[in-house]
PDB file of N, CA, C, O and CB in Angstrom:
ATOM      1  N   MET A   1     164.813 134.825  80.465  1.00  0.00           N
ATOM      2  CA  MET A   1     164.066 135.909  79.811  1.00  0.00           C
ATOM      3  C   MET A   1     164.238 137.190  80.621  1.00  0.00           C
ATOM      4  O   MET A   1     164.150 137.186  81.849  1.00  0.00           O
ATOM      5  CB  MET A   1     162.549 135.546  79.667  1.00  0.00           C
ATOM      6  N   ASP A   2     164.483 138.273  79.912  1.00  0.00           N
ATOM      7  CA  ASP A   2     164.651 139.556  80.586  1.00  0.00           C
ATOM      8  C   ASP A   2     163.273 140.129  80.903  1.00  0.00           C
ATOM      9  O   ASP A   2     162.449 140.288  80.002  1.00  0.00           O
ATOM     10  CB  ASP A   2     165.480 140.547  79.711  1.00  0.00           C
ATOM     11  N   TRP A   3     163.016 140.440  82.164  1.00  0.00           N
ATOM     12  CA  TRP A   3     161.674 140.864  82.582  1.00  0.00           C
ATOM     13  C   TRP A   3     161.479 142.373  82.504  1.00  0.00           C
ATOM     14  O   TRP A   3     160.341 142.840  82.533  1.00  0.00           O
ATOM     15  CB  TRP A   3     161.404 140.398  83.993  1.00  0.00           C
ATOM     16  N   VAL A   4     162.560 143.150  82.407  1.00  0.00           N
ATOM     17  CA  VAL A   4     162.425 144.613  82.400  1.00  0.00           C
ATOM     18  C   VAL A   4     161.637 145.110  81.182  1.00  0.00           C
ATOM     19  O   VAL A   4     160.719 145.910  81.366  1.00  0.00           O
ATOM     20  CB  VAL A   4     163.811 145.268  82.424  1.00  0.00           C
ATOM     21  N   PRO A   5     161.942 144.683  79.947  1.00  0.00           N
ATOM     22  CA  PRO A   5     161.135 145.167  78.812  1.00  0.00           C
ATOM     23  C   PRO A   5     159.664 144.760  78.913  1.00  0.00           C
ATOM     24  O   PRO A   5     158.779 145.514  78.508  1.00  0.00           O
ATOM     25  CB  PRO A   5     161.711 144.641  77.506  1.00  0.00           C
ATOM     26  N   VAL A   6     159.413 143.587  79.445  1.00  0.00           N
ATOM     27  CA  VAL A   6     158.025 143.127  79.583  1.00  0.00           C
ATOM     28  C   VAL A   6     157.267 144.040  80.542  1.00  0.00           C
ATOM     29  O   VAL A   6     156.131 144.424  80.264  1.00  0.00           O
ATOM     30  CB  VAL A   6     157.978 141.658  80.084  1.00  0.00           C
ATOM     31  N   VAL A   7     157.887 144.388  81.667  1.00  0.00           N
ATOM     32  CA  VAL A   7     157.236 145.258  82.640  1.00  0.00           C
ATOM     33  C   VAL A   7     156.991 146.637  82.037  1.00  0.00           C
ATOM     34  O   VAL A   7     155.916 147.210  82.216  1.00  0.00           O
ATOM     35  CB  VAL A   7     158.086 145.375  83.917  1.00  0.00           C
ATOM     36  N   PHE A   8     157.989 147.179  81.316  1.00  0.00           N
ATOM     37  CA  PHE A   8     157.809 148.499  80.716  1.00  0.00           C
ATOM     38  C   PHE A   8     156.742 148.487  79.632  1.00  0.00           C
ATOM     39  O   PHE A   8     155.984 149.449  79.509  1.00  0.00           O
ATOM     40  CB  PHE A   8     159.121 148.997  80.140  1.00  0.00           C
ATOM     41  N   ILE A   9     156.666 147.423  78.844  1.00  0.00           N
ATOM     42  CA  ILE A   9     155.649 147.340  77.795  1.00  0.00           C
ATOM     43  C   ILE A   9     154.253 147.251  78.416  1.00  0.00           C
ATOM     44  O   ILE A   9     153.322 147.906  77.947  1.00  0.00           O
ATOM     45  CB  ILE A   9     155.910 146.119  76.876  1.00  0.00           C
ATOM     46  N   VAL A  10     154.106 146.449  79.461  1.00  0.00           N
ATOM     47  CA  VAL A  10     152.808 146.337  80.139  1.00  0.00           C
ATOM     48  C   VAL A  10     152.413 147.680  80.746  1.00  0.00           C
ATOM     49  O   VAL A  10     151.262 148.103  80.632  1.00  0.00           O
ATOM     50  CB  VAL A  10     152.854 145.244  81.238  1.00  0.00           C
ATOM     51  N   PHE A  11     153.371 148.352  81.393  1.00  0.00           N
ATOM     52  CA  PHE A  11     153.098 149.664  81.983  1.00  0.00           C
ATOM     53  C   PHE A  11     152.688 150.671  80.910  1.00  0.00           C
ATOM     54  O   PHE A  11     151.750 151.444  81.106  1.00  0.00           O
ATOM     55  CB  PHE A  11     154.332 150.176  82.745  1.00  0.00           C
ATOM     56  N   LYS A  12     153.391 150.662  79.779  1.00  0.00           N
ATOM     57  CA  LYS A  12     153.090 151.577  78.682  1.00  0.00           C
ATOM     58  C   LYS A  12     151.690 151.318  78.129  1.00  0.00           C
ATOM     59  O   LYS A  12     150.942 152.259  77.867  1.00  0.00           O
ATOM     60  CB  LYS A  12     154.137 151.440  77.567  1.00  0.00           C
ATOM     61  N   VAL A  13     151.336 150.048  77.952  1.00  0.00           N
ATOM     62  CA  VAL A  13     150.000 149.714  77.440  1.00  0.00           C
ATOM     63  C   VAL A  13     148.925 150.183  78.414  1.00  0.00           C
ATOM     64  O   VAL A  13     147.896 150.714  77.994  1.00  0.00           O
ATOM     65  CB  VAL A  13     149.872 148.191  77.199  1.00  0.00           C
ATOM     66  N   LEU A  14     149.158 149.990  79.723  1.00  0.00           N
ATOM     67  CA  LEU A  14     148.178 150.442  80.716  1.00  0.00           C
ATOM     68  C   LEU A  14     148.027 151.961  80.697  1.00  0.00           C
ATOM     69  O   LEU A  14     146.907 152.470  80.744  1.00  0.00           O
ATOM     70  CB  LEU A  14     148.588 149.977  82.118  1.00  0.00           C
ATOM     71  N   VAL A  15     149.135 152.683  80.628  1.00  0.00           N
ATOM     72  CA  VAL A  15     149.069 154.146  80.632  1.00  0.00           C
ATOM     73  C   VAL A  15     148.373 154.656  79.376  1.00  0.00           C
ATOM     74  O   VAL A  15     147.494 155.514  79.460  1.00  0.00           O
ATOM     75  CB  VAL A  15     150.479 154.752  80.741  1.00  0.00           C
ATOM     76  N   PHE A  16     148.762 154.131  78.203  1.00  0.00           N
ATOM     77  CA  PHE A  16     148.131 154.581  76.968  1.00  0.00           C
ATOM     78  C   PHE A  16     146.652 154.188  76.931  1.00  0.00           C
ATOM     79  O   PHE A  16     145.818 154.967  76.470  1.00  0.00           O
ATOM     80  CB  PHE A  16     148.863 153.999  75.755  1.00  0.00           C
ATOM     81  N   GLY A  17     146.326 152.997  77.409  1.00  0.00           N
ATOM     82  CA  GLY A  17     144.925 152.566  77.436  1.00  0.00           C
ATOM     83  C   GLY A  17     144.082 153.450  78.328  1.00  0.00           C
ATOM     84  O   GLY A  17     142.970 153.830  77.962  1.00  0.00           O
ATOM     85  N   THR A  18     144.608 153.783  79.508  1.00  0.00           N
ATOM     86  CA  THR A  18     143.879 154.664  80.418  1.00  0.00           C
ATOM     87  C   THR A  18     143.730 156.049  79.804  1.00  0.00           C
ATOM     88  O   THR A  18     142.661 156.655  79.881  1.00  0.00           O
ATOM     89  CB  THR A  18     144.597 154.757  81.778  1.00  0.00           C
ATOM     90  N   GLY A  19     144.791 156.546  79.198  1.00  0.00           N
ATOM     91  CA  GLY A  19     144.728 157.862  78.561  1.00  0.00           C
ATOM     92  C   GLY A  19     143.725 157.913  77.430  1.00  0.00           C
ATOM     93  O   GLY A  19     142.972 158.879  77.310  1.00  0.00           O
ATOM     94  N   MET A  20     143.705 156.885  76.600  1.00  0.00           N
ATOM     95  CA  MET A  20     142.741 156.850  75.502  1.00  0.00           C
ATOM     96  C   MET A  20     141.311 156.759  76.021  1.00  0.00           C
ATOM     97  O   MET A  20     140.406 157.386  75.473  1.00  0.00           O
ATOM     98  CB  MET A  20     143.036 155.672  74.576  1.00  0.00           C
ATOM     99  N   PHE A  21     141.110 155.971  77.087  1.00  0.00           N
ATOM    100  CA  PHE A  21     139.767 155.850  77.660  1.00  0.00           C
ATOM    101  C   PHE A  21     139.264 157.205  78.135  1.00  0.00           C
ATOM    102  O   PHE A  21     138.140 157.600  77.823  1.00  0.00           O
ATOM    103  CB  PHE A  21     139.762 154.846  78.825  1.00  0.00           C
ATOM    104  N   PHE A  22     140.105 157.926  78.897  1.00  0.00           N
ATOM    105  CA  PHE A  22     139.668 159.210  79.422  1.00  0.00           C
ATOM    106  C   PHE A  22     139.533 160.259  78.320  1.00  0.00           C
ATOM    107  O   PHE A  22     138.676 161.137  78.417  1.00  0.00           O
ATOM    108  CB  PHE A  22     140.638 159.693  80.482  1.00  0.00           C
ATOM    109  N   ALA A  23     140.365 160.189  77.268  1.00  0.00           N
ATOM    110  CA  ALA A  23     140.238 161.127  76.154  1.00  0.00           C
ATOM    111  C   ALA A  23     138.912 160.910  75.424  1.00  0.00           C
ATOM    112  O   ALA A  23     138.213 161.870  75.099  1.00  0.00           O
ATOM    113  CB  ALA A  23     141.421 160.971  75.176  1.00  0.00           C
ATOM    114  N   ILE A  24     138.575 159.655  75.169  1.00  0.00           N
ATOM    115  CA  ILE A  24     137.309 159.351  74.488  1.00  0.00           C
ATOM    116  C   ILE A  24     136.135 159.756  75.368  1.00  0.00           C
ATOM    117  O   ILE A  24     135.160 160.328  74.881  1.00  0.00           O
ATOM    118  CB  ILE A  24     137.221 157.844  74.131  1.00  0.00           C
ATOM    119  N   LYS A  25     136.224 159.458  76.673  1.00  0.00           N
ATOM    120  CA  LYS A  25     135.149 159.820  77.609  1.00  0.00           C
ATOM    121  C   LYS A  25     134.973 161.325  77.665  1.00  0.00           C
ATOM    122  O   LYS A  25     133.842 161.811  77.665  1.00  0.00           O
ATOM    123  CB  LYS A  25     135.442 159.272  79.016  1.00  0.00           C
ATOM    124  N   TRP A  26     136.083 162.085  77.713  1.00  0.00           N
ATOM    125  CA  TRP A  26     136.007 163.545  77.785  1.00  0.00           C
ATOM    126  C   TRP A  26     135.341 164.111  76.534  1.00  0.00           C
ATOM    127  O   TRP A  26     134.482 164.987  76.633  1.00  0.00           O
ATOM    128  CB  TRP A  26     137.412 164.151  77.959  1.00  0.00           C
ATOM    129  N   HIS A  27     135.736 163.611  75.346  1.00  0.00           N
ATOM    130  CA  HIS A  27     135.129 164.103  74.112  1.00  0.00           C
ATOM    131  C   HIS A  27     133.653 163.739  74.042  1.00  0.00           C
ATOM    132  O   HIS A  27     132.841 164.538  73.576  1.00  0.00           O
ATOM    133  CB  HIS A  27     135.864 163.542  72.896  1.00  0.00           C
ATOM    134  N   TYR A  28     133.297 162.544  74.498  1.00  0.00           N
ATOM    135  CA  TYR A  28     131.899 162.127  74.504  1.00  0.00           C
ATOM    136  C   TYR A  28     131.077 163.025  75.426  1.00  0.00           C
ATOM    137  O   TYR A  28     129.981 163.454  75.066  1.00  0.00           O
ATOM    138  CB  TYR A  28     131.776 160.656  74.941  1.00  0.00           C
ATOM    139  N   ASP A  29     131.615 163.310  76.626  1.00  0.00           N
ATOM    140  CA  ASP A  29     130.902 164.172  77.567  1.00  0.00           C
ATOM    141  C   ASP A  29     130.765 165.596  77.030  1.00  0.00           C
ATOM    142  O   ASP A  29     129.722 166.225  77.209  1.00  0.00           O
ATOM    143  CB  ASP A  29     131.621 164.190  78.916  1.00  0.00           C
ATOM    144  N   GLN A  30     131.817 166.113  76.370  1.00  0.00           N
ATOM    145  CA  GLN A  30     131.747 167.458  75.796  1.00  0.00           C
ATOM    146  C   GLN A  30     130.674 167.512  74.706  1.00  0.00           C
ATOM    147  O   GLN A  30     129.919 168.481  74.633  1.00  0.00           O
ATOM    148  CB  GLN A  30     133.122 167.878  75.221  1.00  0.00           C
ATOM    149  N   ASP A  31     130.603 166.503  73.877  1.00  0.00           N
ATOM    150  CA  ASP A  31     129.599 166.473  72.810  1.00  0.00           C
ATOM    151  C   ASP A  31     128.198 166.413  73.405  1.00  0.00           C
ATOM    152  O   ASP A  31     127.288 167.094  72.932  1.00  0.00           O
ATOM    153  CB  ASP A  31     129.834 165.268  71.871  1.00  0.00           C
ATOM    154  N   LYS A  32     128.027 165.598  74.441  1.00  0.00           N
ATOM    155  CA  LYS A  32     126.721 165.483  75.074  1.00  0.00           C
ATOM    156  C   LYS A  32     126.319 166.802  75.733  1.00  0.00           C
ATOM    157  O   LYS A  32     125.157 167.203  75.664  1.00  0.00           O
ATOM    158  CB  LYS A  32     126.729 164.351  76.108  1.00  0.00           C
ATOM    159  N   LYS A  33     127.283 167.479  76.377  1.00  0.00           N
ATOM    160  CA  LYS A  33     127.009 168.757  77.021  1.00  0.00           C
ATOM    161  C   LYS A  33     126.620 169.817  75.978  1.00  0.00           C
ATOM    162  O   LYS A  33     125.716 170.621  76.208  1.00  0.00           O
ATOM    163  CB  LYS A  33     128.239 169.222  77.830  1.00  0.00           C
ATOM    164  N   LYS A  34     127.301 169.808  74.848  1.00  0.00           N
ATOM    165  CA  LYS A  34     127.006 170.779  73.793  1.00  0.00           C
ATOM    166  C   LYS A  34     125.614 170.539  73.223  1.00  0.00           C
ATOM    167  O   LYS A  34     124.888 171.493  72.944  1.00  0.00           O
ATOM    168  CB  LYS A  34     128.061 170.702  72.674  1.00  0.00           C
ATOM    169  N   LYS A  35     125.236 169.285  73.047  1.00  0.00           N
ATOM    170  CA  LYS A  35     123.911 168.971  72.532  1.00  0.00           C
ATOM    171  C   LYS A  35     122.823 169.385  73.522  1.00  0.00           C
ATOM    172  O   LYS A  35     121.761 169.853  73.110  1.00  0.00           O
ATOM    173  CB  LYS A  35     123.804 167.477  72.223  1.00  0.00           C
ATOM    174  N   ASN A  36     123.075 169.218  74.819  1.00  0.00           N
ATOM    175  CA  ASN A  36     122.101 169.623  75.835  1.00  0.00           C
ATOM    176  C   ASN A  36     121.936 171.147  75.851  1.00  0.00           C
ATOM    177  O   ASN A  36     120.821 171.644  76.008  1.00  0.00           O
ATOM    178  CB  ASN A  36     122.536 169.116  77.230  1.00  0.00           C
ATOM    179  N   GLU A  37     123.028 171.886  75.691  1.00  0.00           N
ATOM    180  CA  GLU A  37     122.955 173.339  75.697  1.00  0.00           C
ATOM    181  C   GLU A  37     122.184 173.850  74.486  1.00  0.00           C
ATOM    182  O   GLU A  37     121.396 174.786  74.622  1.00  0.00           O
ATOM    183  CB  GLU A  37     124.358 173.942  75.724  1.00  0.00           C
ATOM    184  N   THR A  38     122.386 173.267  73.307  1.00  0.00           N
ATOM    185  CA  THR A  38     121.684 173.726  72.118  1.00  0.00           C
ATOM    186  C   THR A  38     120.222 173.296  72.162  1.00  0.00           C
ATOM    187  O   THR A  38     119.365 173.966  71.585  1.00  0.00           O
ATOM    188  CB  THR A  38     122.361 173.187  70.853  1.00  0.00           C
ATOM    189  N   GLY A  39     119.926 172.194  72.834  1.00  0.00           N
ATOM    190  CA  GLY A  39     118.544 171.756  72.920  1.00  0.00           C
ATOM    191  C   GLY A  39     117.704 172.608  73.842  1.00  0.00           C
ATOM    192  O   GLY A  39     116.498 172.747  73.635  1.00  0.00           O
ATOM    193  N   GLU A  40     118.334 173.187  74.873  1.00  0.00           N
ATOM    194  CA  GLU A  40     117.590 174.007  75.835  1.00  0.00           C
ATOM    195  C   GLU A  40     117.248 175.378  75.288  1.00  0.00           C
ATOM    196  O   GLU A  40     116.236 175.956  75.682  1.00  0.00           O
ATOM    197  CB  GLU A  40     118.382 174.160  77.107  1.00  0.00           C
ATOM    198  N   GLN A  41     118.055 175.910  74.401  1.00  0.00           N
ATOM    199  CA  GLN A  41     117.844 177.270  73.919  1.00  0.00           C
ATOM    200  C   GLN A  41     116.752 177.342  72.884  1.00  0.00           C
ATOM    201  O   GLN A  41     116.452 178.423  72.377  1.00  0.00           O
ATOM    202  CB  GLN A  41     119.114 177.824  73.347  1.00  0.00           C
TER     203      GLN A  41
END
């Protein structure tokens, strides 16, 4: 079995998974920050 494609696929899944996690977290934090700003005014 050729191990190079397996390693690249695993690496790609890890990178995309990490990127999606941080993108979702960033949008969630931005929404929460916006709600806090509108609630204080």
